[in-house]
N, CA, C, O and the ligand as a Tripos MOL2 file, in Angstrom:
@<TRIPOS>MOLECULE
protein
  273   271    69     0     0
PROTEIN
NO_CHARGES

@<TRIPOS>ATOM
      1 N          17.6580    0.5450   19.6870 N.3       1 MET1
      2 CA         18.6990    0.2590   18.6940 C.3       1 MET1
      3 C          18.0580   -0.1460   17.3640 C.2       1 MET1
      4 O          17.0940   -0.9100   17.3290 O.2       1 MET1
      5 N          18.5970    0.3660   16.3090 N.am      2 ILE2
      6 CA         18.0410    0.0480   14.9890 C.3       2 ILE2
      7 C          18.8310   -1.0980   14.3610 C.2       2 ILE2
      8 O          20.0590   -1.0670   14.2910 O.2       2 ILE2
      9 N          18.1130   -2.0800   13.9190 N.am      3 ASP3
     10 CA         18.7310   -3.2030   13.2270 C.3       3 ASP3
     11 C          18.8700   -2.8240   11.7500 C.2       3 ASP3
     12 O          17.9050   -2.8760   10.9870 O.2       3 ASP3
     13 N          20.0710   -2.4490   11.3720 N.am      4 ILE4
     14 CA         20.2950   -1.9490   10.0110 C.3       4 ILE4
     15 C          20.0020   -3.0100    8.9490 C.2       4 ILE4
     16 O          19.4450   -2.7030    7.8950 O.2       4 ILE4
     17 N          20.3750   -4.2370    9.2260 N.am      5 ASN5
     18 CA         20.1250   -5.2800    8.2330 C.3       5 ASN5
     19 C          18.6420   -5.4630    7.9760 C.2       5 ASN5
     20 O          18.2070   -5.6180    6.8350 O.2       5 ASN5
     21 N          17.8780   -5.4440    9.0480 N.am      6 GLN6
     22 CA         16.4360   -5.5980    8.9260 C.3       6 GLN6
     23 C          15.8610   -4.4050    8.1590 C.2       6 GLN6
     24 O          14.9910   -4.5610    7.3020 O.2       6 GLN6
     25 N          16.3570   -3.2320    8.4790 N.am      7 PHE7
     26 CA         15.9070   -2.0140    7.8270 C.3       7 PHE7
     27 C          16.1810   -2.0720    6.3240 C.2       7 PHE7
     28 O          15.3110   -1.7450    5.5170 O.2       7 PHE7
     29 N          17.3760   -2.4830    5.9580 N.am      8 ASN8
     30 CA         17.7290   -2.5750    4.5420 C.3       8 ASN8
     31 C          16.8860   -3.6060    3.8120 C.2       8 ASN8
     32 O          16.5080   -3.4080    2.6570 O.2       8 ASN8
     33 N          16.5930   -4.7070    4.4930 N.am      9 LYS9
     34 CA         15.7540   -5.7320    3.8750 C.3       9 LYS9
     35 C          14.3660   -5.1800    3.5800 C.2       9 LYS9
     36 O          13.8090   -5.4100    2.5060 O.2       9 LYS9
     37 N          13.8160   -4.4500    4.5410 N.am     10 LEU10
     38 CA         12.4870   -3.8720    4.3510 C.3      10 LEU10
     39 C          12.5010   -2.8710    3.2080 C.2      10 LEU10
     40 O          11.5860   -2.8320    2.3850 O.2      10 LEU10
     41 N          13.5310   -2.0770    3.1690 N.am     11 ARG11
     42 CA         13.6420   -1.0840    2.1030 C.3      11 ARG11
     43 C          13.7180   -1.7550    0.7460 C.2      11 ARG11
     44 O          13.0370   -1.3390   -0.1920 O.2      11 ARG11
     45 N          14.5350   -2.7810    0.6310 N.am     12 ALA12
     46 CA         14.6990   -3.4820   -0.6360 C.3      12 ALA12
     47 C          13.3820   -4.1110   -1.0550 C.2      12 ALA12
     48 O          13.0270   -4.1070   -2.2340 O.2      12 ALA12
     49 N          12.6640   -4.6500   -0.0860 N.am     13 ARG13
     50 CA         11.4040   -5.2960   -0.4180 C.3      13 ARG13
     51 C          10.3900   -4.2730   -0.9120 C.2      13 ARG13
     52 O           9.6990   -4.5160   -1.9010 O.2      13 ARG13
     53 N          10.2940   -3.1430   -0.2450 N.am     14 SER14
     54 CA          9.3020   -2.1680   -0.6790 C.3      14 SER14
     55 C           9.7030   -1.5670   -2.0200 C.2      14 SER14
     56 O           8.8450   -1.1970   -2.8210 O.2      14 SER14
     57 N          10.9930   -1.4720   -2.2610 N.am     15 PHE15
     58 CA         11.4500   -0.9650   -3.5610 C.3      15 PHE15
     59 C          11.0290   -1.9260   -4.6740 C.2      15 PHE15
     60 O          10.5530   -1.4960   -5.7250 O.2      15 PHE15
     61 N          11.2080   -3.2270   -4.4380 N.am     16 ASN16
     62 CA         10.7930   -4.2190   -5.4260 C.3      16 ASN16
     63 C           9.2910   -4.2290   -5.6100 C.2      16 ASN16
     64 O           8.7990   -4.3840   -6.7270 O.2      16 ASN16
     65 N           8.5600   -4.0640   -4.5210 N.am     17 ASP17
     66 CA          7.0980   -3.9870   -4.5990 C.3      17 ASP17
     67 C           6.6780   -2.8080   -5.4670 C.2      17 ASP17
     68 O           5.7790   -2.9210   -6.3000 O.2      17 ASP17
     69 N           7.3410   -1.6800   -5.2570 N.am     18 GLN18
     70 CA          7.0100   -0.4800   -6.0160 C.3      18 GLN18
     71 C           7.2920   -0.6790   -7.4980 C.2      18 GLN18
     72 O           6.5080   -0.2740   -8.3560 O.2      18 GLN18
     73 N           8.4310   -1.3110   -7.7820 N.am     19 LYS19
     74 CA          8.7800   -1.5530   -9.1850 C.3      19 LYS19
     75 C           7.7510   -2.4410   -9.8570 C.2      19 LYS19
     76 O           7.3430   -2.1880  -10.9910 O.2      19 LYS19
     77 N           7.3330   -3.4810   -9.1530 N.am     20 ALA20
     78 CA          6.3370   -4.4100   -9.6920 C.3      20 ALA20
     79 C           5.0160   -3.6870   -9.9290 C.2      20 ALA20
     80 O           4.3480   -3.8930  -10.9420 O.2      20 ALA20
     81 N           4.6590   -2.8410   -8.9760 N.am     21 LEU21
     82 CA          3.4070   -2.0800   -9.0800 C.3      21 LEU21
     83 C           3.4360   -1.1460  -10.2910 C.2      21 LEU21
     84 O           2.4750   -1.0700  -11.0570 O.2      21 LEU21
     85 N           4.5410   -0.4480  -10.4440 N.am     22 LEU22
     86 CA          4.6460    0.5130  -11.5430 C.3      22 LEU22
     87 C           4.6470   -0.1830  -12.8970 C.2      22 LEU22
     88 O           4.1210    0.3440  -13.8770 O.2      22 LEU22
     89 N           5.2390   -1.3670  -12.9400 N.am     23 LYS23
     90 CA          5.2360   -2.1460  -14.1830 C.3      23 LYS23
     91 C           3.8160   -2.4620  -14.6030 C.2      23 LYS23
     92 O           3.4560   -2.3280  -15.7730 O.2      23 LYS23
     93 N           3.0070   -2.8860  -13.6340 N.am     24 LYS24
     94 CA          1.6070   -3.2200  -13.9250 C.3      24 LYS24
     95 C           0.8570   -1.9820  -14.3880 C.2      24 LYS24
     96 O           0.1080   -2.0410  -15.3630 O.2      24 LYS24
     97 N           1.0480   -0.8710  -13.7070 N.am     25 LEU25
     98 CA          0.3660    0.3670  -14.0810 C.3      25 LEU25
     99 C           0.7650    0.8010  -15.4800 C.2      25 LEU25
    100 O          -0.0670    1.2660  -16.2590 O.2      25 LEU25
    101 N           2.0420    0.6440  -15.7910 N.am     26 ALA26
    102 CA          2.5360    1.0530  -17.1030 C.3      26 ALA26
    103 C           1.9150    0.2170  -18.2140 C.2      26 ALA26
    104 O           1.7630    0.6790  -19.3450 O.2      26 ALA26
    105 N           1.5600   -1.0140  -17.8780 N.am     27 LYS27
    106 CA          0.9260   -1.8970  -18.8630 C.3      27 LYS27
    107 C          -0.5780   -1.6520  -18.9570 C.2      27 LYS27
    108 O          -1.2670   -2.2680  -19.7700 O.2      27 LYS27
    109 N          -1.0730   -0.7520  -18.1230 N.am     28 GLY28
    110 CA         -2.4910   -0.4500  -18.1400 C.3      28 GLY28
    111 C          -3.3190   -1.3670  -17.2550 C.2      28 GLY28
    112 O          -4.5490   -1.3560  -17.3160 O.2      28 GLY28
    113 N          -2.6460   -2.1560  -16.4360 N.am     29 GLN29
    114 CA         -3.3760   -3.0460  -15.5290 C.3      29 GLN29
    115 C          -3.8450   -2.2710  -14.3070 C.2      29 GLN29
    116 O          -3.2320   -1.2840  -13.9000 O.2      29 GLN29
    117 N          -4.9370   -2.7370  -13.7360 N.am     30 THR30
    118 CA         -5.4510   -2.1000  -12.5260 C.3      30 THR30
    119 C          -4.7530   -2.6930  -11.3130 C.2      30 THR30
    120 O          -4.6900   -3.9110  -11.1460 O.2      30 THR30
    121 N          -4.2350   -1.8180  -10.4780 N.am     31 VAL31
    122 CA         -3.6030   -2.2610   -9.2420 C.3      31 VAL31
    123 C          -4.3820   -1.6620   -8.0770 C.2      31 VAL31
    124 O          -4.6390   -0.4590   -8.0340 O.2      31 VAL31
    125 N          -4.7540   -2.5270   -7.1340 N.am     32 LEU32
    126 CA         -5.5220   -2.0410   -5.9990 C.3      32 LEU32
    127 C          -4.6050   -1.7530   -4.8100 C.2      32 LEU32
    128 O          -3.6450   -2.4780   -4.5510 O.2      32 LEU32
    129 N          -4.9260   -0.6870   -4.1070 N.am     33 CYS33
    130 CA         -4.1660   -0.3170   -2.9200 C.3      33 CYS33
    131 C          -4.3310   -1.4130   -1.8630 C.2      33 CYS33
    132 O          -5.4370   -1.8910   -1.6120 O.2      33 CYS33
    133 N          -3.2030   -1.8000   -1.2490 N.am     34 LYS34
    134 CA         -3.2550   -2.8580   -0.2470 C.3      34 LYS34
    135 C          -3.9700   -2.3890    1.0110 C.2      34 LYS34
    136 O          -4.4820   -3.2050    1.7780 O.2      34 LYS34
    137 N          -4.0070   -1.1000    1.2240 N.am     35 THR35
    138 CA         -4.6000   -0.5780    2.4450 C.3      35 THR35
    139 C          -6.1010   -0.3350    2.3080 C.2      35 THR35
    140 O          -6.8790   -0.8020    3.1400 O.2      35 THR35
    141 N          -6.5160    0.3910    1.2690 N.am     36 CYS36
    142 CA         -7.9400    0.7440    1.1450 C.3      36 CYS36
    143 C          -8.6620   -0.0580    0.0680 C.2      36 CYS36
    144 O          -9.8920   -0.0390    0.0060 O.2      36 CYS36
    145 N          -7.9110   -0.7670   -0.7840 N.am     37 GLY37
    146 CA         -8.5520   -1.6090   -1.7880 C.3      37 GLY37
    147 C          -9.0770   -0.8620   -2.9980 C.2      37 GLY37
    148 O          -9.7740   -1.4390   -3.8330 O.2      37 GLY37
    149 N          -8.7470    0.4250   -3.1000 N.am     38 LYS38
    150 CA         -9.1700    1.2030   -4.2650 C.3      38 LYS38
    151 C          -8.0680    1.2080   -5.3210 C.2      38 LYS38
    152 O          -6.9000    0.9500   -5.0300 O.2      38 LYS38
    153 N          -8.4710    1.5080   -6.5470 N.am     39 ALA39
    154 CA         -7.5270    1.4560   -7.6570 C.3      39 ALA39
    155 C          -6.4720    2.5630   -7.5560 C.2      39 ALA39
    156 O          -6.7850    3.7240   -7.2910 O.2      39 ALA39
    157 N          -5.2420    2.1750   -7.7700 N.am     40 ILE40
    158 CA         -4.1440    3.1420   -7.7680 C.3      40 ILE40
    159 C          -4.0030    3.7130   -9.1760 C.2      40 ILE40
    160 O          -3.9980    2.9720  -10.1590 O.2      40 ILE40
    161 N          -3.8910    5.0210   -9.2610 N.am     41 SER41
    162 CA         -3.7450    5.6370  -10.5730 C.3      41 SER41
    163 C          -2.3820    6.2980  -10.7110 C.2      41 SER41
    164 O          -1.7580    6.7290   -9.7420 O.2      41 SER41
    165 N          -1.9590    6.3530  -11.9490 N.am     42 LEU42
    166 CA         -0.6680    6.9360  -12.2680 C.3      42 LEU42
    167 C          -0.8950    8.3960  -12.6370 C.2      42 LEU42
    168 O          -1.7120    8.7060  -13.5040 O.2      42 LEU42
    169 N          -0.1810    9.2750  -11.9850 N.am     43 ASN43
    170 CA         -0.3350   10.6930  -12.2580 C.3      43 ASN43
    171 C           0.9510   11.2300  -12.8760 C.2      43 ASN43
    172 O           1.9170   11.5420  -12.1790 O.2      43 ASN43
    173 N           0.9350   11.3260  -14.2000 N.am     44 VAL44
    174 CA          2.1460   11.7830  -14.8780 C.3      44 VAL44
    175 C           1.9930   13.2020  -15.4160 C.2      44 VAL44
    176 O           2.9580   13.8080  -15.8820 O.2      44 VAL44
    177 N           0.7640   13.7280  -15.3460 N.am     45 ALA45
    178 CA          0.5290   15.0740  -15.8500 C.3      45 ALA45
    179 C           0.8460   16.0950  -14.7640 C.2      45 ALA45
    180 O          -0.0520   16.7220  -14.2020 O.2      45 ALA45
    181 N           2.1130   16.2500  -14.4820 N.am     46 VAL46
    182 CA          2.5180   17.1640  -13.4200 C.3      46 VAL46
    183 C           3.2660   18.3570  -13.9960 C.2      46 VAL46
    184 O           3.7610   18.3260  -15.1230 O.2      46 VAL46
    185 N           3.3310   19.3990  -13.1950 N.am     47 LYS47
    186 CA          4.0410   20.6070  -13.6190 C.3      47 LYS47
    187 C           5.5480   20.3820  -13.5830 C.2      47 LYS47
    188 O           6.0400   19.4290  -12.9790 O.2      47 LYS47
    189 N           6.2420   21.2540  -14.2250 N.am     48 GLU48
    190 CA          7.6950   21.1570  -14.2390 C.3      48 GLU48
    191 C           8.2310   21.2640  -12.8130 C.2      48 GLU48
    192 O           7.7960   22.1120  -12.0330 O.2      48 GLU48
    193 N           9.1680   20.4010  -12.4910 N.am     49 GLY49
    194 CA          9.7290   20.4250  -11.1480 C.3      49 GLY49
    195 C           9.0150   19.4810  -10.1960 C.2      49 GLY49
    196 O           9.5330   19.1650   -9.1240 O.2      49 GLY49
    197 N           7.8230   19.0270  -10.5840 N.am     50 GLU50
    198 CA          7.1040   18.0560   -9.7610 C.3      50 GLU50
    199 C           7.4020   16.6640  -10.2690 C.2      50 GLU50
    200 O           7.7600   16.4550  -11.4280 O.2      50 GLU50
    201 N           7.2400   15.7140   -9.3550 N.am     51 LYS51
    202 CA          7.4890   14.3360   -9.7490 C.3      51 LYS51
    203 C           6.1850   13.6410  -10.1020 C.2      51 LYS51
    204 O           5.1470   13.8680   -9.4800 O.2      51 LYS51
    205 N           6.2630   12.7950  -11.1080 N.am     52 ALA52
    206 CA          5.1130   11.9400  -11.3980 C.3      52 ALA52
    207 C           4.9260   11.0110  -10.2050 C.2      52 ALA52
    208 O           5.8800   10.6990   -9.4930 O.2      52 ALA52
    209 N           3.7070   10.5790   -9.9980 N.am     53 SER53
    210 CA          3.4660    9.7290   -8.8480 C.3      53 SER53
    211 C           2.3500    8.7410   -9.1170 C.2      53 SER53
    212 O           1.5440    8.9140  -10.0310 O.2      53 SER53
    213 N           2.3240    7.7060   -8.3030 N.am     54 ALA54
    214 CA          1.2340    6.7410   -8.3370 C.3      54 ALA54
    215 C           0.5450    6.8230   -6.9910 C.2      54 ALA54
    216 O           1.1990    6.7490   -5.9510 O.2      54 ALA54
    217 N          -0.7760    6.9750   -7.0040 N.am     55 GLN55
    218 CA         -1.4650    7.0860   -5.7310 C.3      55 GLN55
    219 C          -2.8940    6.5750   -5.8020 C.2      55 GLN55
    220 O          -3.5030    6.5250   -6.8710 O.2      55 GLN55
    221 N          -3.4150    6.1970   -4.6400 N.am     56 CYS56
    222 CA         -4.8000    5.7550   -4.5650 C.3      56 CYS56
    223 C          -5.6530    6.9610   -4.1850 C.2      56 CYS56
    224 O          -5.1270    7.9540   -3.6830 O.2      56 CYS56
    225 N          -6.9720    6.8870   -4.4190 N.am     57 PRO57
    226 CA         -7.8340    8.0490   -4.1460 C.3      57 PRO57
    227 C          -7.8230    8.4840   -2.6770 C.2      57 PRO57
    228 O          -8.0260    9.6600   -2.3750 O.2      57 PRO57
    229 N          -7.5920    7.5610   -1.7920 N.am     58 THR58
    230 CA         -7.6060    7.8770   -0.3660 C.3      58 THR58
    231 C          -6.2900    8.5040    0.0860 C.2      58 THR58
    232 O          -6.2510    9.2670    1.0520 O.2      58 THR58
    233 N          -5.2240    8.1750   -0.6170 N.am     59 GLY59
    234 CA         -3.9370    8.7790   -0.2970 C.3      59 GLY59
    235 C          -3.0320    7.9310    0.5910 C.2      59 GLY59
    236 O          -1.9400    8.3710    0.9500 O.2      59 GLY59
    237 N          -3.4660    6.7190    0.9530 N.am     60 CYS60
    238 CA         -2.5970    5.8940    1.8000 C.3      60 CYS60
    239 C          -1.4380    5.3140    1.0020 C.2      60 CYS60
    240 O          -0.3920    4.9850    1.5620 O.2      60 CYS60
    241 N          -1.6270    5.1890   -0.3110 N.am     61 THR61
    242 CA         -0.5110    4.8000   -1.1740 C.3      61 THR61
    243 C          -0.1080    6.0120   -1.9950 C.2      61 THR61
    244 O          -0.9170    6.5810   -2.7280 O.2      61 THR61
    245 N           1.1440    6.3950   -1.8620 N.am     62 HIS62
    246 CA          1.6360    7.5200   -2.6610 C.3      62 HIS62
    247 C           3.1050    7.2450   -2.9570 C.2      62 HIS62
    248 O           3.9520    7.2830   -2.0650 O.2      62 HIS62
    249 N           3.3870    6.9710   -4.2120 N.am     63 ILE63
    250 CA          4.7450    6.6370   -4.6040 C.3      63 ILE63
    251 C           5.2390    7.6700   -5.5940 C.2      63 ILE63
    252 O           4.6290    7.8800   -6.6430 O.2      63 ILE63
    253 N           6.3300    8.3070   -5.2630 N.am     64 GLU64
    254 CA          6.9130    9.2570   -6.2080 C.3      64 GLU64
    255 C           7.8100    8.5040   -7.1730 C.2      64 GLU64
    256 O           8.5420    7.5910   -6.7900 O.2      64 GLU64
    257 N           7.7360    8.9040   -8.4160 N.am     65 LEU65
    258 CA          8.5050    8.1990   -9.4240 C.3      65 LEU65
    259 C           9.7810    8.9670   -9.7480 C.2      65 LEU65
    260 O           9.7720   10.1730   -9.9930 O.2      65 LEU65
    261 N          10.8640    8.2240   -9.7400 N.am     66 ASP66
    262 CA         12.1420    8.8450  -10.0620 C.3      66 ASP66
    263 C          12.4620    8.6190  -11.5390 C.2      66 ASP66
    264 O          13.4520    7.9720  -11.8810 O.2      66 ASP66
    265 N          11.6220    9.1550  -12.3920 N.am     67 VAL67
    266 CA         11.8910    9.0380  -13.8210 C.3      67 VAL67
    267 C          12.2750   10.3970  -14.3520 C.2      67 VAL67
    268 O          11.6220   11.4010  -14.0690 O.2      67 VAL67
    269 N          13.3260   10.4160  -15.1120 N.am     68 ALA68
    270 CA         13.8210   11.6860  -15.6390 C.3      68 ALA68
    271 C          13.0020   12.0970  -16.8470 C.2      68 ALA68
    272 O          13.2600   13.1450  -17.4400 O.2      68 ALA68
    273 ZN         -5.2470    3.3950   -0.4050 Zn       69 ZN69
@<TRIPOS>BOND
     1     1     2 1
     2     2     3 1
     3     3     4 2
     4     3     5 am
     5     5     6 1
     6     6     7 1
     7     7     8 2
     8     7     9 am
     9     9    10 1
    10    10    11 1
    11    11    12 2
    12    11    13 am
    13    13    14 1
    14    14    15 1
    15    15    16 2
    16    15    17 am
    17    17    18 1
    18    18    19 1
    19    19    20 2
    20    19    21 am
    21    21    22 1
    22    22    23 1
    23    23    24 2
    24    23    25 am
    25    25    26 1
    26    26    27 1
    27    27    28 2
    28    27    29 am
    29    29    30 1
    30    30    31 1
    31    31    32 2
    32    31    33 am
    33    33    34 1
    34    34    35 1
    35    35    36 2
    36    35    37 am
    37    37    38 1
    38    38    39 1
    39    39    40 2
    40    39    41 am
    41    41    42 1
    42    42    43 1
    43    43    44 2
    44    43    45 am
    45    45    46 1
    46    46    47 1
    47    47    48 2
    48    47    49 am
    49    49    50 1
    50    50    51 1
    51    51    52 2
    52    51    53 am
    53    53    54 1
    54    54    55 1
    55    55    56 2
    56    55    57 am
    57    57    58 1
    58    58    59 1
    59    59    60 2
    60    59    61 am
    61    61    62 1
    62    62    63 1
    63    63    64 2
    64    63    65 am
    65    65    66 1
    66    66    67 1
    67    67    68 2
    68    67    69 am
    69    69    70 1
    70    70    71 1
    71    71    72 2
    72    71    73 am
    73    73    74 1
    74    74    75 1
    75    75    76 2
    76    75    77 am
    77    77    78 1
    78    78    79 1
    79    79    80 2
    80    79    81 am
    81    81    82 1
    82    82    83 1
    83    83    84 2
    84    83    85 am
    85    85    86 1
    86    86    87 1
    87    87    88 2
    88    87    89 am
    89    89    90 1
    90    90    91 1
    91    91    92 2
    92    91    93 am
    93    93    94 1
    94    94    95 1
    95    95    96 2
    96    95    97 am
    97    97    98 1
    98    98    99 1
    99    99   100 2
   100    99   101 am
   101   101   102 1
   102   102   103 1
   103   103   104 2
   104   103   105 am
   105   105   106 1
   106   106   107 1
   107   107   108 2
   108   107   109 am
   109   109   110 1
   110   110   111 1
   111   111   112 2
   112   111   113 am
   113   113   114 1
   114   114   115 1
   115   115   116 2
   116   115   117 am
   117   117   118 1
   118   118   119 1
   119   119   120 2
   120   119   121 am
   121   121   122 1
   122   122   123 1
   123   123   124 2
   124   123   125 am
   125   125   126 1
   126   126   127 1
   127   127   128 2
   128   127   129 am
   129   129   130 1
   130   130   131 1
   131   131   132 2
   132   131   133 am
   133   133   134 1
   134   134   135 1
   135   135   136 2
   136   135   137 am
   137   137   138 1
   138   138   139 1
   139   139   140 2
   140   139   141 am
   141   141   142 1
   142   142   143 1
   143   143   144 2
   144   143   145 am
   145   145   146 1
   146   146   147 1
   147   147   148 2
   148   147   149 am
   149   149   150 1
   150   150   151 1
   151   151   152 2
   152   151   153 am
   153   153   154 1
   154   154   155 1
   155   155   156 2
   156   155   157 am
   157   157   158 1
   158   158   159 1
   159   159   160 2
   160   159   161 am
   161   161   162 1
   162   162   163 1
   163   163   164 2
   164   163   165 am
   165   165   166 1
   166   166   167 1
   167   167   168 2
   168   167   169 am
   169   169   170 1
   170   170   171 1
   171   171   172 2
   172   171   173 am
   173   173   174 1
   174   174   175 1
   175   175   176 2
   176   175   177 am
   177   177   178 1
   178   178   179 1
   179   179   180 2
   180   179   181 am
   181   181   182 1
   182   182   183 1
   183   183   184 2
   184   183   185 am
   185   185   186 1
   186   186   187 1
   187   187   188 2
   188   187   189 am
   189   189   190 1
   190   190   191 1
   191   191   192 2
   192   191   193 am
   193   193   194 1
   194   194   195 1
   195   195   196 2
   196   195   197 am
   197   197   198 1
   198   198   199 1
   199   199   200 2
   200   199   201 am
   201   201   202 1
   202   202   203 1
   203   203   204 2
   204   203   205 am
   205   205   206 1
   206   206   207 1
   207   207   208 2
   208   207   209 am
   209   209   210 1
   210   210   211 1
   211   211   212 2
   212   211   213 am
   213   213   214 1
   214   214   215 1
   215   215   216 2
   216   215   217 am
   217   217   218 1
   218   218   219 1
   219   219   220 2
   220   219   221 am
   221   221   222 1
   222   222   223 1
   223   223   224 2
   224   223   225 am
   225   225   226 1
   226   226   227 1
   227   227   228 2
   228   227   229 am
   229   229   230 1
   230   230   231 1
   231   231   232 2
   232   231   233 am
   233   233   234 1
   234   234   235 1
   235   235   236 2
   236   235   237 am
   237   237   238 1
   238   238   239 1
   239   239   240 2
   240   239   241 am
   241   241   242 1
   242   242   243 1
   243   243   244 2
   244   243   245 am
   245   245   246 1
   246   246   247 1
   247   247   248 2
   248   247   249 am
   249   249   250 1
   250   250   251 1
   251   251   252 2
   252   251   253 am
   253   253   254 1
   254   254   255 1
   255   255   256 2
   256   255   257 am
   257   257   258 1
   258   258   259 1
   259   259   260 2
   260   259   261 am
   261   261   262 1
   262   262   263 1
   263   263   264 2
   264   263   265 am
   265   265   266 1
   266   266   267 1
   267   267   268 2
   268   267   269 am
   269   269   270 1
   270   270   271 1
   271   271   272 2
@<TRIPOS>SUBSTRUCTURE
     1 MET1         2 RESIDUE 1 A MET
     2 ILE2         6 RESIDUE 1 A ILE
     3 ASP3        10 RESIDUE 1 A ASP
     4 ILE4        14 RESIDUE 1 A ILE
     5 ASN5        18 RESIDUE 1 A ASN
     6 GLN6        22 RESIDUE 1 A GLN
     7 PHE7        26 RESIDUE 1 A PHE
     8 ASN8        30 RESIDUE 1 A ASN
     9 LYS9        34 RESIDUE 1 A LYS
    10 LEU10       38 RESIDUE 1 A LEU
    11 ARG11       42 RESIDUE 1 A ARG
    12 ALA12       46 RESIDUE 1 A ALA
    13 ARG13       50 RESIDUE 1 A ARG
    14 SER14       54 RESIDUE 1 A SER
    15 PHE15       58 RESIDUE 1 A PHE
    16 ASN16       62 RESIDUE 1 A ASN
    17 ASP17       66 RESIDUE 1 A ASP
    18 GLN18       70 RESIDUE 1 A GLN
    19 LYS19       74 RESIDUE 1 A LYS
    20 ALA20       78 RESIDUE 1 A ALA
    21 LEU21       82 RESIDUE 1 A LEU
    22 LEU22       86 RESIDUE 1 A LEU
    23 LYS23       90 RESIDUE 1 A LYS
    24 LYS24       94 RESIDUE 1 A LYS
    25 LEU25       98 RESIDUE 1 A LEU
    26 ALA26      102 RESIDUE 1 A ALA
    27 LYS27      106 RESIDUE 1 A LYS
    28 GLY28      110 RESIDUE 1 A GLY
    29 GLN29      114 RESIDUE 1 A GLN
    30 THR30      118 RESIDUE 1 A THR
    31 VAL31      122 RESIDUE 1 A VAL
    32 LEU32      126 RESIDUE 1 A LEU
    33 CYS33      130 RESIDUE 1 A CYS
    34 LYS34      134 RESIDUE 1 A LYS
    35 THR35      138 RESIDUE 1 A THR
    36 CYS36      142 RESIDUE 1 A CYS
    37 GLY37      146 RESIDUE 1 A GLY
    38 LYS38      150 RESIDUE 1 A LYS
    39 ALA39      154 RESIDUE 1 A ALA
    40 ILE40      158 RESIDUE 1 A ILE
    41 SER41      162 RESIDUE 1 A SER
    42 LEU42      166 RESIDUE 1 A LEU
    43 ASN43      170 RESIDUE 1 A ASN
    44 VAL44      174 RESIDUE 1 A VAL
    45 ALA45      178 RESIDUE 1 A ALA
    46 VAL46      182 RESIDUE 1 A VAL
    47 LYS47      186 RESIDUE 1 A LYS
    48 GLU48      190 RESIDUE 1 A GLU
    49 GLY49      194 RESIDUE 1 A GLY
    50 GLU50      198 RESIDUE 1 A GLU
    51 LYS51      202 RESIDUE 1 A LYS
    52 ALA52      206 RESIDUE 1 A ALA
    53 SER53      210 RESIDUE 1 A SER
    54 ALA54      214 RESIDUE 1 A ALA
    55 GLN55      218 RESIDUE 1 A GLN
    56 CYS56      222 RESIDUE 1 A CYS
    57 PRO57      226 RESIDUE 1 A PRO
    58 THR58      230 RESIDUE 1 A THR
    59 GLY59      234 RESIDUE 1 A GLY
    60 CYS60      238 RESIDUE 1 A CYS
    61 THR61      242 RESIDUE 1 A THR
    62 HIS62      246 RESIDUE 1 A HIS
    63 ILE63      250 RESIDUE 1 A ILE
    64 GLU64      254 RESIDUE 1 A GLU
    65 LEU65      258 RESIDUE 1 A LEU
    66 ASP66      262 RESIDUE 1 A ASP
    67 VAL67      266 RESIDUE 1 A VAL
    68 ALA68      270 RESIDUE 1 A ALA
    69 ZN69       273 GROUP 0 **** ****
């Protein structure tokens, strides 16, 4: 059985974490991946139809950005 409340809490928390992370990246601050400890970079130079993303070199952190 899935605990929906718990699920929503986790989702909200990771969403806030992502927002905080992106804010730091946007300011030019270095953010380290919680998993591998390497610097996360912002990839905004994408082709049309692709989403900008933030990711670490190892790939354990990969966040797609919903910016129009
Ligand atoms: Zn990583």
